[in-house]
C-alpha positions as CSV (number, residue, x, y, z in Angstrom):
1,X,69.9,39.6,117.6
2,X,70.6,38.5,113.8
3,X,67.2,37.8,112.8
4,X,67.5,40.8,110.3
5,X,70.0,38.8,108.3
6,X,68.6,35.5,108.6
7,X,67.6,34.5,104.8
8,X,68.8,37.8,103.3
9,X,70.8,37.5,100.2
10,X,73.2,40.2,100.1
11,X,75.5,41.0,97.1
12,X,79.2,42.3,97.5
13,X,79.9,44.9,95.2
14,X,83.8,44.3,94.6
15,X,84.5,47.4,92.4
16,X,83.7,49.6,95.0
17,X,86.2,47.9,97.4
18,X,89.9,46.9,96.7
19,X,91.2,50.7,97.4
20,X,93.4,49.6,100.7
21,X,94.6,46.3,101.8
22,X,93.7,47.1,105.3
23,X,90.2,48.2,104.7
24,X,89.7,45.1,102.5
25,X,90.8,42.9,105.4
26,X,88.3,44.4,107.8
27,X,85.6,44.1,104.9
28,X,86.2,40.2,104.7
29,X,85.8,39.7,108.5
30,X,82.6,41.7,108.0
31,X,81.5,39.3,105.3
32,X,82.2,36.6,107.4
33,X,80.0,38.4,110.2
34,X,76.9,38.6,107.6
35,X,77.2,34.9,106.9
36,X,77.3,34.1,110.5
37,X,74.1,36.2,110.9
38,X,72.2,33.9,108.5
39,X,72.7,35.6,105.3
40,X,73.7,34.3,102.0
41,X,76.4,36.2,100.4
42,X,76.8,36.6,96.5
43,X,80.5,37.7,95.7
44,X,82.1,39.6,92.9
45,X,79.2,42.0,91.9
46,X,79.9,45.3,90.2
47,X,78.2,48.7,89.5
48,X,78.9,51.3,87.2
49,X,82.3,52.9,88.2
50,X,82.7,56.0,90.3
51,X,84.4,57.5,87.2
52,X,81.6,56.9,84.8
53,X,79.1,58.4,87.3
54,X,81.1,61.5,88.2
55,X,80.9,63.8,85.3
56,X,77.2,63.7,85.3
57,X,76.6,63.9,88.9
58,X,78.9,66.9,88.8
59,X,76.7,68.8,86.6
60,X,73.6,67.8,88.6
61,X,75.2,68.8,91.9
62,X,76.5,72.2,90.8
63,X,73.1,73.1,89.0
64,X,71.1,72.0,91.8
65,X,73.6,73.7,94.5
66,X,73.2,76.9,92.7
67,X,69.2,76.8,92.3
68,X,69.0,75.8,96.1
69,X,71.5,78.2,97.3
70,X,69.9,81.2,95.9
71,X,66.6,80.1,96.7
72,X,67.5,79.8,100.4
73,X,69.4,83.2,100.4
74,X,66.3,84.9,98.9
75,X,64.1,83.4,101.4
76,X,66.2,84.6,104.2
77,X,65.6,88.3,102.8
78,X,66.8,91.0,105.3
79,X,68.3,88.4,107.7
80,X,71.4,87.6,105.2
81,X,73.9,90.3,103.9
82,X,74.4,87.7,101.2
83,X,71.6,87.3,98.8
84,X,73.0,85.2,96.0
85,X,75.7,82.7,95.1
86,X,77.3,85.5,92.9
87,X,77.3,88.0,95.9
88,X,78.8,84.9,98.1
89,X,81.6,84.6,95.7
90,X,82.3,88.3,95.5
91,X,82.3,88.5,99.2
92,X,84.9,85.7,99.2
93,X,87.1,87.2,96.9
94,X,87.1,90.7,98.5
95,X,88.0,88.7,102.1
96,X,90.3,86.1,100.7
97,X,92.9,86.3,102.9
98,X,90.6,85.8,105.9
99,X,87.9,83.2,104.2
100,X,90.4,81.5,101.9
101,X,93.8,81.0,103.6
102,X,94.3,77.4,102.1
103,X,91.9,76.4,99.3
104,X,89.8,78.5,96.7
105,X,86.3,78.5,95.9
106,X,86.3,76.4,92.7
107,X,83.2,74.7,93.0
108,X,81.2,77.8,94.1
109,X,82.6,79.2,90.6
110,X,81.4,76.1,88.7
111,X,78.2,76.1,90.2
112,X,77.6,79.9,89.3
113,X,78.3,79.1,85.8
114,X,75.3,76.6,85.4
115,X,71.9,77.5,83.7
116,X,69.3,76.0,86.1
117,X,66.9,73.3,85.9
118,X,65.4,73.6,82.6
119,X,68.7,73.6,81.0
120,X,69.2,70.8,78.6
121,X,72.7,70.0,79.5
122,X,71.4,69.6,83.4
123,X,68.5,67.6,82.2
124,X,70.7,65.2,80.3
125,X,72.9,64.7,83.0
126,X,70.1,64.0,85.6
127,X,69.0,61.3,83.2
128,X,72.1,59.5,82.4
129,X,72.7,59.6,86.1
130,X,69.4,57.9,86.6
131,X,70.2,55.3,83.8
132,X,73.9,54.7,85.3
133,X,72.9,54.1,89.0
134,X,69.3,52.8,88.6
135,X,68.3,51.5,85.4
136,X,72.0,50.0,84.4
137,X,73.3,49.8,88.0
138,X,71.3,49.0,91.4
139,X,68.1,47.8,90.2
140,X,69.1,45.0,87.6
141,X,72.1,43.8,90.0
142,X,69.6,43.3,92.8
143,X,67.0,41.8,90.5
144,X,69.2,39.7,88.4
145,X,70.5,37.9,91.9
146,X,67.2,38.5,94.0
147,X,69.0,40.4,96.4
148,X,67.7,42.0,99.7
149,X,71.0,44.3,99.8
150,X,74.4,45.2,98.4
151,X,77.4,46.0,100.6
152,X,80.9,47.6,100.3
153,X,83.3,49.6,102.4
154,X,81.7,53.0,103.2
155,X,85.2,54.7,102.7
156,X,88.7,54.6,103.9
157,X,89.7,55.1,107.3
158,X,89.7,59.2,108.4
159,X,92.6,61.1,107.0
160,X,94.6,64.4,107.6
161,X,93.8,67.1,105.3
162,X,96.5,68.3,103.3
163,X,96.9,72.1,103.3
164,X,98.6,71.6,100.2
165,X,96.9,68.9,98.0
166,X,93.3,68.6,99.9
167,X,91.6,65.8,100.7
168,X,93.2,62.2,100.3
169,X,90.2,60.1,99.7
170,X,91.4,56.7,98.5
171,X,87.8,55.3,97.4
172,X,84.3,54.8,98.8
173,X,80.9,53.4,97.9
174,X,78.3,56.2,98.9
175,X,78.0,57.5,95.2
176,X,75.5,55.0,93.5
177,X,72.9,55.0,96.1
178,X,73.4,58.9,96.6
179,X,73.1,59.9,92.8
180,X,70.2,57.2,92.4
181,X,68.2,58.4,95.3
182,X,68.1,55.3,97.0
183,X,68.7,54.3,100.8
184,X,72.1,53.5,102.1
185,X,73.1,52.6,105.7
186,X,76.3,52.9,107.2
187,X,77.4,51.2,110.4
188,X,81.1,50.6,111.8
189,X,82.5,47.3,110.7
190,X,86.0,47.6,112.6
191,X,89.5,49.8,112.6
192,X,92.5,50.1,110.7
193,X,95.2,51.9,113.0
194,X,92.6,52.7,115.7
195,X,90.7,54.5,113.1
196,X,86.9,53.6,112.3
197,X,85.8,52.1,108.9
198,X,82.3,51.4,108.1
199,X,80.3,48.9,106.0
200,X,77.5,50.5,103.9
201,X,74.3,48.5,103.2
202,X,72.9,49.8,99.7
203,X,69.1,48.9,98.7
204,X,66.5,49.9,96.2
205,X,63.7,52.3,96.3
206,X,62.0,52.3,99.5
207,X,63.9,49.6,101.2
208,X,64.8,51.7,104.2
209,X,63.0,49.4,106.9
210,X,64.8,46.1,105.5
211,X,68.2,47.9,105.2
212,X,67.9,49.6,109.0
213,X,67.0,45.8,110.3
214,X,70.2,44.1,108.4
215,X,72.5,47.0,109.5
216,X,71.0,46.6,113.3
217,X,71.7,42.9,113.2
218,X,75.1,43.1,111.6
219,X,76.1,45.6,114.4
220,X,74.9,43.3,117.3
221,X,77.1,40.7,115.5
222,X,80.1,42.4,114.6
223,X,80.4,44.6,117.8
224,X,82.6,47.0,115.9
225,X,81.5,50.1,117.6
226,X,83.7,51.4,120.3
227,X,83.4,54.4,122.6
228,X,85.6,57.3,122.6
229,X,88.4,56.1,125.1
230,X,89.9,57.5,127.9
231,X,93.6,58.6,128.1
232,X,95.7,56.0,126.3
233,X,96.7,53.4,128.9
234,X,93.0,53.2,130.5
235,X,91.4,50.8,128.1
236,X,88.1,51.2,126.2
237,X,84.7,49.6,126.3
238,X,82.6,48.5,123.7
239,X,79.3,50.3,123.6
240,X,76.1,48.3,124.9
241,X,73.3,47.2,122.5
242,X,70.8,49.9,122.7
């Protein structure tokens, strides 16, 4: 069952962990499971930080969001009363009490200010994103250590949304692969106060098959996935391997 991990070299991205002690404890147990499955774990690696990537990622995301949404709304044609992002913003402002009772539409407003895919600001941000996450990030880290994958906690346990302050996200590792356009597979690795936390396997370009094999092998060893339980006191069952 652990063949997908046998002889694999897996790097631990430490600067995308360390945001919650109890998540870290589950993560350490997951690393032991990787070793039990036959993997060699190479520790204390790092990638460019979220703070480095985020400003450029935001420019890319907002620009592409506006272009993509406007194209989709135009494609809908008569099927949609809203034809552009600008019209959507205006609708939200007109019906703010009903559609925005707790939060505003800051991201929509920021996206509307962008100037398309030919804009030099966008093109520069896209190039920097590639350099940070690919050229100076995932690619050299994996090549120098001859790695088959990188791992880190996916994010913190689920949180209750604060209707005053919004999300309370403590940290996570989804950014580098998402920005690079590289594959990342998330599987359950354990629980914090009954809430699930995940382990992310991150790979280079076109490594989906290998990542899925490693993730599947880890699931079989860790057995961390639990079916939604019956009322408290009636117990829970681990979901059988499929």
